[in-house]
C-alpha positions, 0 to 999 in steps of 0.5 A, a space after each residue: 500500500 502506497 504512503 498516500 493511500 495509507 494517509 487517505 485511509 487514516 484520514 477516512 477512519 478519523 473522519 468517521 469518528 464523530 467525537 474526533 471530528 468534534 474535537 478537531 473542530 473545537 481545537 481549530 476554533 482555539 487555533 483561530 483565536 490564537 492566530 487572530 488575537 492581535 488582529 482583534 485586540 492589538 493592544 496589550 491584553 493586560 492593559 486596563 481599558 475600562 471600568 471594573 467588573 462589567 458583566 458579559 454581554 452588557 457592554 458592546 465594547 467589552 462583550 465578555 466583560 472586564 475583570 476586577 482591574 478593568 481589563 478586557 476579558 475577551 482580549 485576555 482569553 484570545 491572547 491567552 489561547 496563544 500562550 496556552 497552545 504554545 506551552 502545550 505544543 513545545 512542552 509536549 515536543 520536549 516530552 516526546 524527545 526525552 521519552 522517545 530517546 529513553 524508550 528507544 534506547 531501553 527497548 532496543 538494547 535491553 540488559 542493564 541499560 534497560 533496567 537502569 532506564 526503567 528504574 530512572 523512569 519509575 523514579 520520575 513516576 513516584 514523584 508527584 508531577 505537579 510538585 516537581 513542576 512547582 519545585 523546578 519553576 520556583 528554582 529556575 524562575 517563572 519565565 516561559 521557556 523555564 515553564 515549558 522545559 519544566 512541564 516537558 521534563 515531568 510528562 515524558 514517562 508515559 511516552 518512554 514506556 510506550 516507546 519501549 514496549 513498541 521497540 521490544 515488539 519490533 526489534 525481533 522482526 525479520 526485517 530488523 535481523 536482515 538489516 543487522 546482517 547487512 551491517 547496518 549500525 544500531 543508530 540506523 536500525 533505530 532511526 530508519 527501521 524501527 522508529 518509523 514503525 513504533 512512532 504510530 501510537 506515540 503520535 496518538 499519545 502526544 495529544 494527551 501529553 499536550 492536554 496534560 501540559 495545558 493543565 500543568 500550565 493552568 495550575 502554575 498560572 492559577 498559583 501565580 508561578 507562571 510568567 507574569 508578563 503574559 496573559 494565560 487562562 489559568 492566571 485569569 482563573 486565579 485572579 477571579 477566584 476571590 470574586 467567585 461569589 459576586 463576579 463568577 464569570 471572571 473565572 468561569 469563562 477562562 475555566 470553560 476555555 481550558 475545559 473545552 480545549 483539554 476535552 477536544 485534545 482527548 477526543 482527538 487522541 481517541 480518534 487518532 488512536 483508532 485511525 492509526 490502529 490497523 485493526 480498526 480497518 473494516 469496522 
């Protein structure tokens, strides 16, 4: 089967999953918000632009209202979508690089190398991830690159274990033995023969890693440990928690954005897992 045909079949199976299509639609809306934020709101989203605590849909100028300081909630949500997606994407890429590297080495070589890397992975799993992220960000600072690296450094373990399992399956195949007999190096076997076959389930899992990264970033922002110079959804939720009784919309609106984005990524992950699984063909 040609590569183009395989891609076509994957897209077709993904399109049959209504939940996955709905999730992709939600994510496209968030991406559109992120890309057009500067068009609709060219000013600094953290700038005070009007009276405080204007309720949503009561003022044409501020259709989502203002927060306790008089900042435009719509501007902060749209600019916050950019920050949220960037952190989720780059943190997940960091986790994928670390996880695939450790999982591939562990699954390919086995022996004491696998035992050492497996114990190393379990060590990270025994430490509560949020506590570790909070500790790292507190030590190195709340700048955006530090937050991305901290989140990526604690979310790689599921990817490593999945990659290891895939490598254990593929390394014993006949085509790998044939390539080894032809004198191909270990790096060549890993990079060009096994990894392309083992990466499929990692792609599906990566969407869940993005969702996890978004939740971690929201938690850091909620606690005031994220970059104070950028607008984030978690920060807006945290700043509105003191007014939850009188102006609950300040926390509810960005909280709903976080909920829908994470929900969309989970639906996409389920759809990709089904579409990339050859056993789902013909269902």
